[in-house]
N, C-alpha and C positions, 0 to 999 in steps of 0.2 A: 808571211805575216799572220798573226792571230786576228782573224776577221771579227770575231765577237768583241775582242778588246778594242780594236780600231773603231768599230761602230759605237761602243760604249763611250769612248772618248769624245766622239762627235756629238752624241746625245747629251753628254754631260755639259759640253760647251754651249749647245743650243738651249739646254734646259734653263740656263740662267736668264733667258729672255722669254720664257714661256710661263704658263699658269703654274707650273710645278715649282717655281722659285720659292714661294712661301712654304710649300710642303718640305722642300729640301732644307730650308733654314730651320724649320721646327725640328726636323729629324737630327740635324747637326747639333742644335741646342740640347736636345734630349741626350744624345750620346756624350756631349761635352759635360753636361751636368752629372751624368752617371759616373764617368771616369774621374771627375773632380772629387765627388763624394767618396769614391772608392780609394783614391790616393790619400786624401786627408784622413779618412777613417783608419786605413791600414797603418799609416805613419803615426797617427795619434795612439792607437791601441798598442802598436809595437813599442813606441817610446814609453808609454805608461807602464807596460808590463816590465820592460827592461830596467826602467828607472827604479821602480819599487823593488824588484828582485835584487838589483845591485846594492841598494841601501840595506836590505835585510842581510844579504850574504856578506856585505862589507862589514857590518857590525858583528855578525855571529860566525862567519865562515860558512862552509858548505856542509861539513861533517863534524860532529862532536864525538870525542872519545872520552868516556868517563867510567867510573866504577859501576859495576852492575847494580848496586843498590840505589843509585840515583834515579833511574828511570826518567820520568817526565818532570820531576820536581827540581827546585833550585837548592835543595838541601846539600850541604857540603859533605862530601866523602873524600878524604885525601887520597891522592894517587901519586905514587912515586914517578918522577919524571925521568928516572934512570931506566928507560925502556929501550929495547933493541931497535924500535922503529923511530925513536926520537934522538936527534933531529933528521936522521937519514931519510925519513919518509918523503921529505920535500924534494928528493932527487928522483922519485918514482916517475917513470915515463908512461908510455902507453901500456895498457895491460890487455891481455886476451881473456875473453869471457864467453860463456855459452848464452845464446839468445834464441828465442823461438824462430823457426823458419818463416820466411815471408809467405810461404804457401799454406800456412795454417794446417799442416798435416801432423802436428804433434811432435815433429822432429826438432832437434836443437842443432844449431850450427855455431862455429867459432867466429867471434867478431873481435874487433879491436876498438878500444876507446879512442875518442878524438884527441885527447891529450892526457896529461898526467896530473901530478900534484904540484901546485905552485908554491905553497908555503904551509908550514905547521907552526903553531905557537901555543903556549900554555895559558891558562886562565883560571880564575876562581871567582865565585860569587858569594856575597855575604850581605844579608838584609840588615838595615838599621833605620834609625829615625834621626832626621836632621832637626836641630834646635837652634833657632836664632832668638833675637830679643823678644819677638812677639809671634813667632810662627813655629809650627811643627809640620814635618813632611816625611812620609815614608820613602825610603830609597833603597836600591840594591846596588852595592858597590861591586864593580867588576875589576878584579885585580889583574894587572898585566905585568909582563916581565920585559927584559931587554930584547926579546925576540918578537915583540909586538909589531905588527905590520901597520905603520903609521900612515902609509900612503892614502888609505881610504879616509881616515878621520881628518887628515890635513885639509881635504876639500871642504869639510863642513865646520872647521874651526873659525868662529866669527870674531872672537876676541881672545887676547892673551896668547899663550904658547902651549905647546904640548908638554907632557911630563918629561923631565930629565931624570932618567933612571941611572944614577951614579952608584958609587960603592956604598954610600950610606942610604938608609931607608928614607924615602921622601914622604912628607905629609902633605904634598900638594894634591889637588883634586881637579878633575875636569867635570863640570856640570853642564847640563843642557840649558839652552836659552829659556825653555819653558820653566825649569826649576828656578833659574836665576830671577825670572820675572815674578814668579809667585812668592818667592822668599825675599825679593828685593836685594839680591846679592850682585856684586860686581867683582871684576878681577882684582885680586889682592885682598878681598874681604876674608875674614876668618869665620868659621862656624864650628859647631860641636855636633858630632854624630854619636848617638848612643847605640850600643850593641848589647844584646842579651847573651850572656855567657854564664852557664851554670846557675840560672835563675837570678843573676845579678846584672845590673845595668853597668856597662863599661863605657865611659865617655872618651872620645878621642877628638882632638882638635885638628882641623884641616884648614888649609889656605887655598882659595880659588886660584888656580893657575891659568885656566882658560875656560871659555864658554863655547860650546858647539851646538849645532842645530842640524839634525839629519832630516827633519820633516816627518819622521815616523813618530807620531805623537805618543803612541803606546810605549815605545822604548825610551824616547826622550823624557817622558814623565817619570819613568821608573829607575833609570840607570845613571850612574856616575862612574868615572874611571879613576882608579888609584893605583899606587905601587903595590904589586903583588905581596911584597914583604910585610906590608902593614897587616894584611889579612892572615898571613902565616903566623906572625907574632900574636895576633889576636886569638887565633884558634889553637895556638900552641903546637903548630906543625913544625917539622924539620924544614931546613932550607931546600931540600930536594922534593918536598911534597907540594902538590898543586891540586886544583879542583878538576882539571881535565885538559884536553887538547882540542884546539880548533884547527881544522884542515881546510885549506883553500885550494880549489881546483882550477885548472887552466880552462876547462870547458864545462859549463853547467850541464850539458847533455850527458855527461859521464857520471853524474852524482850517484845513481843507483848502482851502477856497475862497480865503481871504485869503492863505494861503501861496503858492498858485499865482499870485494877483494880484501879490504882492510880487515873486516871482521873475521873472515875465514883464514887468511894467510898471515896476518901480521900481529894480531892481538892475543895476549894470554887469556886464560879462562876467567880471570877476575875483572876484565874490561870488556866493554861493548861499544859499538859505534852506532850512531844515529844521524840520519840526514836532518837538516834544518827543516825540510818540508814535512817530515813526520813529527817533528817537535812542535811546529806551529802550523798545523794543517789548514786552519780557517782562512788565513791570508792567502795561501796558495790556491785554495778552492775558489776563493773570490776572484783571483787573477785568472783562473781557468775559465770562469764564466765570460771573460772578455773575448775568448775565442768564439763563443756562441754568438755574442753580439756582432763580432766582425763578420761571421758567416751570414747572419741575417741581413746585415747592411749590404754586403756584396751581392747577395742573391736578389734583394729588392731592386737595387740599382741596375743589375743586369736585366731583370724583367722589364723595367721601364725602358731600357734601351731597345730590347727586342720588340716590344709592343709598338713603339713609335716607328721603328724601321719597317716592320711588317705593314703598318698602315701606309707609310710613305711609298713602299715598293708597290703595293696594290694600286695606289693612285697613279703612280708613274706608268705602270703597265696599261691601265685603262686609258690614260692620256695618249699613249703611243699605239693605240689599237690599229690605226691606219698603217703605221710603219711595220707592225707585226704582220699584217695581212700581206703587204708588198713583199716582205722578206720570205714569207711562206710560199707565195706565188713564184718567187725566184728559186725556190728549192731549198731554202734554209731550214734546218731541222729544228724541232721544238727545243732540244737541249742547247743548241747553238744560240737560239734566241733567249732562252733562260739565262745563259751565261752573260749575255749583254747586260741584262738587268742586275745580275749578281755582281758583275764588275762595277756597274754604276753604284750599286748599294755599298760595295767595298770602298769606293771613292768617297761617298758621303760619310761612312763610318770613320775613315782615316782623317778626314777634315775635323770631325767631331773629337776624335782622339787627340789630334794636335792641339786644339783649343783647350780641351779638358786637361791635358798634361800641363800646358802653360799656366792655366788658372790654378790647378791643384797644387803644383809645385811652388808657385808664387805664394799661395796662402801658407804653405808649410814653411817656406823660408821666412816669411814675415813673422809667423808665430815663433819660429826658432830664434830669430835675432831680436825681435822687439817684445816678445812675451805678452802679446795682446790679451789672450784668454787666460784669466786667473782662476784658480780653484780654491776651494775651502780645504786648507791643510788638515783640518780636523776630520773631514770626511774622506778625503782622497789621498792623504799622506804626502801631497805635493801642493806647492803654492802656485805653480804654473803648469798649464797643459803641455806635456813634453812631446817633442816631435823627433822621430827617428826615421829617416828616409833610407829605405833599402832598395837599391836600384834594380836588383834582380826581381824583387816582388813587383815593382812598378812595370818592368818589362813583361812579366808574366800576366799582370792585369791587362795590359794593352793587347798582347797576343791572344789571351783567353777571350777577352771581350770581342775582338775582331772575329776569331774563329767560331765561337759559339753563336754569335749573332748571325753570321753568314750561313751556318748550318741550319738554323731555324728559318732563314729566309728561303731555303730551297723549296719548302712546302708551298708557300703562297706564290712562288714563281711558276708553279704548275698551272696557274691561271692562264698562262700563255697557250697551253695545249687545248684550251676550250675555245680559242678564237679561230674561226675558219677564214680562209683568204677572201672568199666572195663577200661575206657579211662585213668583214673588217674593212675592206676597201671602200664599201658603201657607207661605213659607219661615220657619222659626223657628230 
């Protein structure tokens, strides 16, 4: 039998009736509070980042393929959709690429992407001005074809229906809730959009087919969705000419590797590919800052847990001075006695982790189901604080908190070595 563990169990049971009970409870509360904040913060930040990213990628795709003259602008440069990679690129699976070695030795090793390409579709953009009876509003029309991936937008369609792209050109339009409210438009209402073509205003009449709301105010305010053929006729393009291609990936972690593969292996010289991150860097830089916030919160909570456990352990050792002296007199080693208190500390930490997980997960589930915490959609792109629970992250948080705290407790446990048997037995 492990003698240190056996004594630790007896001390833990007796401690509930001694002076140390208050100290133990304070330590348990500190650990529980720390792990609660860690779980809530991690789930909230993960949910926030993934929700914002999925909205942006869902609207734009992960990679754009366009004419080399487009660069970062929204100006239209027609591209033929009769390309060797379209639509066969959506069957691309994992690709092999060169990546820097983990040893930071300047060498490169072969790696494989986590997934491949999920979907590819054509698109085009055309700016215009909406005119109603008493309102004017700038807008960018995004033209889509029959290959458009409606799965994403269906989740955000609040009223009406999606576009029906049949054999004849449709003059239906999908507008955002924000645009509809500002211009006081409803489903089935008609409006006129003016376009500038060869220094002349060209009016086109559209009917509101549906109203969507992604929550991304910057995009909702600017974009509406129409039949691609409307923009082709307006610009005088052929039926096989489009503005570019949007590529959707199976795994976001592959975005740089697959973008490089597409550019180097699939595209002709007059086309280039660009990730959505490089096209709209400000939003993704803002999201990257959330990782720093998460690291700061986890570090602070871990420090709180460690400081409280060190204080509790030192008080427990001083309270058990007589016991330590007796054990030393009977021949017990310093390390053996230290392990008694480390086992005891581990027991206290585990109780705190149990309560912390129970409270933290309960708060997460309450927020997920009842949406208690609301956000300003204008500032955060979301109306509700999102929660995404990752069980592996929670497991690592628990194991990491237990292991790191116990490691830091080894140092104060050396207080045991300063206690001599004669003085300890006489100590009252």
